[in-house]
C-alpha positions as CSV (number, residue, x, y, z in Angstrom):
1,M,-13.8,-11.3,-8.3
2,A,-11.4,-8.6,-7.1
3,E,-9.0,-7.3,-10.5
4,P,-5.3,-7.7,-9.7
5,V,-3.3,-4.4,-10.5
6,N,-0.3,-6.0,-12.7
7,L,2.1,-6.4,-10.7
8,G,4.4,-8.9,-12.0
9,G,7.4,-9.3,-12.9
10,P,10.5,-11.1,-12.7
11,V,11.7,-11.9,-9.6
12,R,14.9,-10.8,-7.5
13,P,17.5,-14.1,-6.5
14,S,15.4,-16.3,-4.0
15,R,17.2,-16.5,-0.2
16,G,16.1,-18.6,2.8
17,T,13.3,-21.1,3.2
18,G,9.5,-21.6,4.5
19,L,7.4,-18.7,5.7
20,G,7.7,-19.1,9.5
21,A,11.6,-20.2,8.9
22,S,13.7,-17.7,11.2
23,R,16.8,-18.5,9.1
24,S,18.2,-20.3,6.6
25,A,21.0,-21.1,3.9
26,I,21.3,-18.0,1.1
27,G,20.9,-18.9,-2.1
28,Q,19.6,-22.6,-1.3
29,T,17.3,-24.0,-4.3
30,L,14.3,-26.3,-3.7
31,R,13.0,-28.6,-5.9
32,T,9.6,-31.0,-5.8
33,T,8.3,-32.9,-8.5
34,Q,11.0,-31.2,-10.9
35,R,9.3,-27.2,-10.6
36,I,11.8,-25.1,-8.9
37,M,10.6,-23.8,-6.1
38,K,11.0,-19.8,-5.2
39,T,12.2,-18.6,-2.3
40,C,11.4,-15.1,-1.0
41,Q,13.0,-12.9,2.0
42,I,10.2,-11.9,3.2
43,A,10.5,-8.9,6.3
44,L,7.4,-9.1,9.0
45,Y,7.5,-5.1,10.7
46,P,3.9,-5.1,12.7
47,G,4.7,-1.8,14.0
48,D,1.8,-0.2,16.4
49,G,-2.1,-0.9,17.3
50,I,-3.6,-3.3,15.4
51,G,-0.3,-3.7,13.5
52,G,0.2,-6.5,14.3
53,E,-3.0,-8.1,14.9
54,V,-3.5,-7.3,11.0
55,L,-0.5,-8.5,9.8
56,A,-0.7,-11.6,12.4
57,A,-4.1,-12.9,10.3
58,A,-2.4,-11.9,6.6
59,V,0.6,-14.2,7.7
60,R,-2.2,-17.3,8.2
61,I,-3.2,-16.4,5.0
62,L,-0.2,-16.4,3.5
63,E,1.0,-20.0,4.8
64,H,-2.6,-21.3,3.8
65,V,-2.2,-19.8,-0.1
66,E,1.8,-21.5,0.1
67,S,0.9,-25.0,1.2
68,L,-1.8,-24.8,-1.4
69,S,0.6,-23.8,-4.5
70,G,3.6,-25.8,-3.5
71,K,5.5,-23.9,-6.2
72,F,6.9,-21.2,-3.7
73,H,8.2,-20.7,0.0
74,L,8.1,-17.2,2.4
75,E,10.8,-16.9,4.7
76,T,9.7,-14.2,7.3
77,T,11.8,-13.0,9.8
78,M,10.4,-10.5,12.5
79,L,11.1,-7.3,12.8
80,P,10.0,-5.5,16.9
81,W,10.6,-1.7,16.1
82,G,8.0,1.3,16.6
83,S,7.2,2.9,20.3
84,D,7.8,-0.3,22.5
85,F,11.0,-0.3,21.1
86,Y,12.0,3.2,21.2
87,F,10.8,3.0,25.0
88,E,13.7,0.0,25.3
89,H,15.7,1.7,22.9
90,G,15.7,4.9,22.6
91,E,15.4,5.0,19.0
92,V,11.6,4.0,17.2
93,V,13.9,1.8,15.0
94,P,18.2,0.4,15.1
95,E,19.5,2.8,13.8
96,D,21.4,0.5,10.6
97,Y,17.5,-0.4,10.1
98,L,18.2,0.4,6.2
99,D,21.1,-1.5,5.9
100,Q,18.9,-4.6,7.5
101,L,15.9,-3.8,5.4
102,R,17.7,-4.1,2.6
103,Q,18.8,-7.4,1.8
104,F,15.3,-8.4,1.5
105,D,12.5,-9.1,-1.2
106,A,9.6,-7.3,0.1
107,I,8.7,-5.3,3.4
108,F,5.1,-6.3,4.5
109,L,4.4,-3.6,7.6
110,G,1.2,-3.5,9.7
111,A,0.7,-0.2,11.0
112,I,3.1,2.2,12.5
113,G,1.5,5.2,15.1
114,D,0.7,5.7,18.8
115,P,0.1,9.0,19.9
116,E,-0.5,8.9,22.6
117,R,2.7,8.1,23.9
118,L,4.5,9.5,21.3
119,P,4.1,12.7,17.8
120,D,3.5,10.6,14.8
121,S,6.2,13.1,13.6
122,Q,8.6,10.5,15.1
123,T,7.4,7.2,14.3
124,V,6.2,7.9,11.3
125,A,9.3,10.2,10.0
126,H,11.5,6.6,9.2
127,L,8.5,5.4,6.9
128,I,9.2,8.3,4.4
129,Q,12.5,7.6,4.6
130,I,12.1,3.5,3.8
131,R,9.7,4.6,0.6
132,Q,12.4,7.5,-0.4
133,Q,15.5,6.0,0.5
134,F,14.6,2.5,-1.4
135,N,13.2,4.5,-4.0
136,Q,9.6,3.1,-3.8
137,Y,8.4,6.0,-5.8
138,V,4.8,4.2,-6.7
139,C,2.2,4.0,-4.3
140,L,-0.5,1.7,-5.6
141,R,-3.4,1.9,-3.6
142,P,-6.7,0.1,-5.7
143,V,-10.1,1.2,-4.9
144,K,-13.7,-1.4,-5.2
145,L,-16.7,-2.0,-4.2
146,H,-16.8,-5.5,-3.8
147,P,-20.4,-7.2,-3.6
148,G,-22.1,-7.2,-0.3
149,V,-20.1,-4.6,1.1
150,R,-22.3,-1.1,1.8
151,S,-21.2,2.2,0.5
152,P,-22.3,5.2,2.5
153,L,-23.0,7.2,-1.3
154,L,-26.4,6.6,-2.0
155,N,-26.0,5.9,-6.0
156,P,-22.3,4.7,-6.2
157,G,-21.9,2.8,-9.1
158,E,-19.5,0.3,-10.0
159,I,-16.2,1.3,-8.5
160,D,-12.8,0.4,-9.5
161,L,-10.1,2.5,-9.8
162,V,-6.6,2.8,-8.7
163,V,-4.6,5.7,-7.5
164,V,-1.0,5.3,-8.3
165,R,0.4,8.6,-5.9
166,E,4.2,9.7,-6.4
167,N,6.0,8.1,-2.6
168,S,9.3,9.5,-3.4
169,E,8.8,13.6,-3.3
170,G,6.4,16.2,-3.3
171,E,4.9,17.5,-0.6
172,Y,6.4,14.9,1.8
173,I,10.2,15.9,1.0
174,R,11.9,17.0,4.5
175,C,12.3,20.6,2.7
176,G,12.0,23.6,5.4
177,G,12.4,24.7,8.7
178,W,11.8,27.1,12.1
179,V,12.6,30.5,13.0
180,K,11.8,32.0,16.2
181,R,10.5,28.5,18.1
182,G,7.4,28.6,20.0
183,Q,7.8,32.6,19.9
184,P,5.3,34.6,19.0
185,E,6.8,35.8,16.0
186,E,7.7,32.3,14.7
187,L,7.9,31.3,11.3
188,A,7.8,28.0,9.5
189,V,8.5,26.8,5.8
190,Q,7.8,23.5,4.7
191,S,8.6,23.2,0.8
192,A,7.4,20.6,-1.6
193,I,10.1,19.3,-4.5
194,H,8.6,18.4,-7.4
195,T,11.1,16.7,-10.2
196,R,10.9,16.2,-14.0
197,S,12.0,13.1,-13.8
198,G,9.8,12.0,-11.2
199,V,7.0,13.3,-12.1
200,E,7.9,12.1,-15.7
201,R,8.4,8.2,-14.7
202,I,5.1,8.0,-12.5
203,L,2.9,9.6,-15.4
204,R,4.3,6.9,-17.3
205,F,3.6,4.5,-15.0
206,G,0.3,5.8,-14.9
207,F,-0.2,5.8,-18.4
208,E,1.2,1.2,-18.4
209,L,-1.4,0.6,-15.8
210,A,-3.8,2.4,-18.2
211,R,-3.2,0.3,-21.2
212,K,-3.6,-2.9,-18.7
213,R,-7.2,-1.9,-17.6
214,R,-9.8,0.1,-18.9
215,N,-7.7,3.0,-21.1
216,Q,-8.7,6.0,-19.5
217,L,-6.2,8.3,-17.3
218,T,-6.9,11.3,-14.7
219,M,-3.7,13.2,-13.5
220,I,-4.7,15.4,-10.4
221,T,-2.7,18.6,-9.9
222,K,-3.8,22.0,-8.3
223,S,-1.7,24.4,-11.0
224,N,-4.4,27.1,-10.6
225,A,-3.2,28.0,-7.4
226,L,-0.1,26.2,-6.7
227,V,2.0,28.0,-10.2
228,Y,5.4,25.9,-9.7
229,G,5.6,22.7,-8.6
230,M,2.0,22.0,-10.5
231,V,2.3,23.8,-13.2
232,L,5.0,21.4,-13.8
233,W,3.5,18.1,-13.5
234,D,0.6,19.9,-16.4
235,D,3.8,20.6,-18.7
236,I,4.8,16.9,-18.5
237,F,2.0,15.8,-18.8
238,N,0.6,17.6,-22.1
239,E,3.9,16.3,-23.1
240,I,3.8,13.2,-23.0
241,C,-0.4,12.2,-23.1
242,G,0.9,12.2,-27.3
243,D,2.6,9.0,-26.7
244,Y,-0.4,7.1,-25.4
245,P,-3.0,7.9,-28.0
246,D,-5.3,5.4,-27.1
247,I,-5.7,6.5,-23.5
248,D,-8.6,8.5,-22.4
249,S,-6.5,11.5,-20.4
250,R,-7.8,14.1,-18.8
251,R,-6.3,16.5,-16.0
252,Q,-8.2,17.5,-12.8
253,H,-7.8,19.9,-9.5
254,A,-7.3,17.7,-6.3
255,D,-10.5,19.6,-5.0
256,A,-13.0,19.1,-7.8
257,A,-11.4,14.9,-8.1
258,A,-12.6,14.9,-4.6
259,M,-16.0,16.3,-5.0
260,D,-16.1,13.7,-7.4
261,F,-15.3,10.6,-5.7
262,V,-17.9,11.5,-3.9
263,R,-20.4,12.3,-7.0
264,R,-19.5,9.8,-9.6
265,P,-16.7,7.8,-8.8
266,A,-17.4,5.4,-11.3
267,D,-16.2,7.6,-13.4
268,Y,-12.7,6.6,-13.0
269,D,-10.1,4.2,-13.4
270,V,-6.3,4.6,-13.1
271,V,-5.6,8.4,-10.9
272,V,-2.2,9.6,-10.4
273,A,-1.2,12.2,-7.8
274,S,1.2,13.5,-6.1
275,N,2.1,12.9,-2.4
276,L,-0.2,14.9,-0.8
277,F,-3.0,14.7,-3.5
278,G,-2.7,10.9,-3.9
279,D,-2.9,10.3,0.5
280,L,-5.8,12.5,0.7
281,L,-8.2,11.8,-2.4
282,T,-7.3,7.6,-1.3
283,D,-8.4,8.1,2.6
284,V,-12.0,9.5,0.4
285,A,-12.1,6.5,-2.1
286,G,-11.4,4.4,1.1
287,V,-14.7,5.8,2.8
288,I,-17.1,5.0,-0.2
289,T,-15.6,1.6,-0.9
290,G,-16.6,0.4,2.6
291,G,-13.9,1.7,4.8
292,L,-10.0,1.3,5.7
293,G,-10.5,-1.5,6.7
294,L,-10.7,-2.8,3.3
295,A,-8.7,-0.6,1.7
296,A,-4.5,-1.7,0.4
297,S,-1.6,-0.7,-0.5
298,C,2.1,-0.9,-2.0
299,N,5.3,0.4,-2.1
300,I,7.1,-0.6,-5.1
301,N,10.5,0.3,-6.8
302,P,9.8,-0.5,-10.2
303,E,12.9,-1.2,-11.4
304,R,13.5,-3.8,-8.5
305,D,17.0,-2.4,-7.7
306,F,15.4,-2.0,-3.5
307,P,12.8,-3.8,-1.7
308,S,9.6,-2.9,-2.1
309,M,6.8,-1.9,0.4
310,F,2.8,-3.8,1.4
311,E,0.9,-2.0,4.0
312,P,-3.0,-1.9,4.7
313,V,-4.0,2.5,4.4
314,H,-5.4,2.4,7.5
315,G,-2.7,3.1,10.5
316,S,-2.6,1.8,13.9
317,A,-6.1,2.8,15.2
318,P,-5.3,3.1,18.7
319,D,-9.2,3.2,20.2
320,I,-9.5,-0.5,18.7
321,A,-6.1,-1.7,19.8
322,G,-5.9,-5.1,21.9
323,K,-9.5,-5.3,21.6
324,G,-9.8,-8.5,18.9
325,I,-12.0,-6.7,16.4
326,A,-9.7,-5.1,14.0
327,N,-11.0,-6.0,10.2
328,P,-8.2,-8.0,8.8
329,A,-8.9,-7.6,4.6
330,A,-6.4,-4.7,4.3
331,A,-3.4,-6.4,5.2
332,I,-5.0,-9.4,3.3
333,L,-5.2,-7.4,0.0
334,S,-2.0,-6.1,0.7
335,G,-0.6,-9.5,1.0
336,A,-1.8,-10.8,-2.1
337,M,-0.9,-7.5,-4.0
338,M,3.2,-8.6,-2.6
339,L,2.6,-12.2,-3.7
340,E,1.8,-11.1,-7.2
341,W,5.5,-8.4,-7.3
342,L,6.9,-11.4,-6.3
343,G,5.7,-12.8,-8.9
344,F,3.1,-16.1,-7.6
345,D,0.0,-14.8,-9.5
346,H,-2.1,-17.6,-8.9
347,A,-1.6,-17.4,-5.6
348,A,-2.7,-14.0,-5.2
349,E,-5.8,-14.5,-7.0
350,L,-6.4,-17.1,-4.8
351,V,-6.3,-14.7,-1.6
352,R,-8.2,-11.9,-3.4
353,N,-11.4,-14.4,-4.8
354,G,-11.5,-15.4,-0.7
355,V,-11.2,-12.4,0.4
356,V,-14.2,-11.3,-1.7
357,R,-16.2,-14.1,-1.1
358,A,-16.1,-13.2,2.7
359,L,-17.3,-10.4,2.0
360,E,-20.1,-10.8,-0.5
361,A,-21.5,-13.6,2.2
362,G,-21.5,-10.9,5.0
363,E,-18.9,-12.7,7.4
364,T,-17.5,-9.3,8.5
365,T,-15.8,-7.6,11.2
366,P,-17.9,-4.7,13.2
367,D,-16.7,-2.0,11.1
368,L,-18.7,-3.3,7.9
369,G,-21.7,-4.6,9.8
370,G,-20.4,-8.4,11.4
371,S,-19.6,-9.4,14.3
372,L,-16.8,-11.7,14.0
373,T,-13.6,-11.3,15.4
374,T,-10.0,-10.7,13.8
375,E,-9.4,-14.4,13.9
376,T,-12.8,-15.8,13.0
377,M,-13.1,-13.5,10.0
378,T,-9.5,-14.7,8.7
379,D,-11.0,-18.2,10.0
380,H,-14.0,-17.4,7.0
381,I,-11.8,-16.3,4.4
382,L,-9.4,-19.4,4.7
383,Q,-12.4,-21.2,3.9
384,H,-13.6,-19.4,1.0
385,I,-9.4,-19.8,-0.4
386,D,-9.8,-23.5,-2.4
């Protein structure tokens, strides 16, 4: 069965009642057979392309495990933001979008991007702002080759790793600018920002996660060429690895890691990387374990001062949007990560096991060689949840 990524912890004060309900009194507490019914507010953000399709599938699964559990309620609020919102209001999101999102316990995102109508730099910018403004500095992307899923690798071995991506600074900070834009002498500067506190906290998070898994950690840099920011990563790694003598830890350059993700992915357990390197490596990892249709992720604020965000890795896939064939597994597995983060571990396990059983039975969409639609694959997953 699929392994959890250990996201559990205290739940923020609950609000609202019932998955799918529109609104309810804040702070209401439900009691059933002398047990406290926990209620959490969830922002549903379908976004663009297949985002709405896979998010709807995931919500069906969440509704099902909620009814089976009887221990929690998820109240959802739909946020109609994205490219359609832009053409109606002139902005991808409303001006107060951060204030609106701040009120929720978690954000469940479908996908962002509509390149035929808007440049990605415009549609994705606010997504990065959510991660940075809500201090979601940990992006977790579990990577596992499930039974029944064919890898493009000849001898993949047992692939089961987690990429811990620094999510709040690094290469995706908007630091730079243009000179003489559009002219022959045009110059663009894009700077990466790495701070001691940012690097240390993501490394310590990775070390603690490794202790809950197989006690192995690999830190990815490119310090032989990027001799300031990446050397800072090396220095901090060398300073703190002694605090974790039980962890088999090592450093590796990003290009070598990209090769080894293909040559011997089974050698990895926990991988910690900067924003850009983590992003690139997880696309490689997704492909070697069956494709991005299975790739789940979350962006978390470990201190729980802000809501965390859960989303499939695959993006909006405009080439198949509206065809009803998008693989819902990545969104459903992201929903399982959200359940675990909220403290509903058993429900999360039910969801993961349902997905794994469907995959093992070959009940899949065309991207995995099957013939099911998004809806019928979701039906099969539901049948495997008990």
